[in-house]
N, C-alpha and C positions, 0 to 999 in steps of 0.2 A: 437922699434916701435917710431913711431914720435910723438912729441906734436901736438896738435891741438888748436887753440883759439878761442873760441866763444864769442859773444857779452855778455855784462853783463845783457841784458835784457832777452837772452834766458837763460843765466845760473841762473838768479832768478826765471823765470818760470820754470826750473827744478827744482829748490828747492821747490818752492810751490807744485809742482805735487806730487814729492816723499815723500816729508816730511812731508806734511799737507793735501795729497790727495785730493788737489784742481783741479777738472777735467777741470775747465774754461780754464786751460791755454794749453789742448792738441792741440788746432788749431795754438797758438804761437809757440809751441815746434815743431810741424810738419813744419810749414812754415820756421822757423829758421834752423832747419836740413836740409831740402831739399836745401835752399839756401847754407848753408855751404858744403854740398856734392857738388853741382853745382861748387862753388868754387874751391873745390879742383881737381874737374875733369878738369876744365878749364886750372888750373895751371898744371897739370899733361901732358894734351896735348901740352901744351904751351912748357914746359920743354923739351919734346921729338922732338918738332920741333926745337927749339934752340939748342940742341945737336946732333942733328945727324951728324955723323961724314962727310958724303960727301953731294954734292948739290943733287945729285939724291934721298940718303935717307931722305933730309931735306924736298923735294918736296913729296914725298912719304908721310912723316909724317904730311905735312900740307893738302895733299889731304884727309888723313884718318881723320884728326880733321874736316875738312870741311864736309865730308860727316856725320859726328857724330854731325854737325851743331853747334860745339862750337868754333871755330879758326875765321871763318868768322861770324860776327855778334855779338855773346853772347861774345867773348874774343876781337875780334880786327878784323882789316881791314888789308889785306896784300897787300900792294902796287905792283907796277910792279919792283920795284927794290929790292923786298924781305923783306922790312923793315915791322914791324908789330906794328901796333898803337893799344896800348891797351885801352879798353873801359871798364876795370873793374872798 
């Protein structure tokens, strides 16, 4: 299993929520976890795109990422030469 890093703000909010029972941190925790999950998904889609063994498979992976709305826009822009400009 891989390690996942979270922000100090999210970590402290999780501590307050679980150890002190302070419910006002629910929204911060939810937003932080959603942002982390989105970042992990963007990374996975980018890795699939970059490690595809053939140009055809790379294009297929890029198209899948575009359809999921992650590579184009949220993750980066793919220019005509195939380079990816990261916007993370």
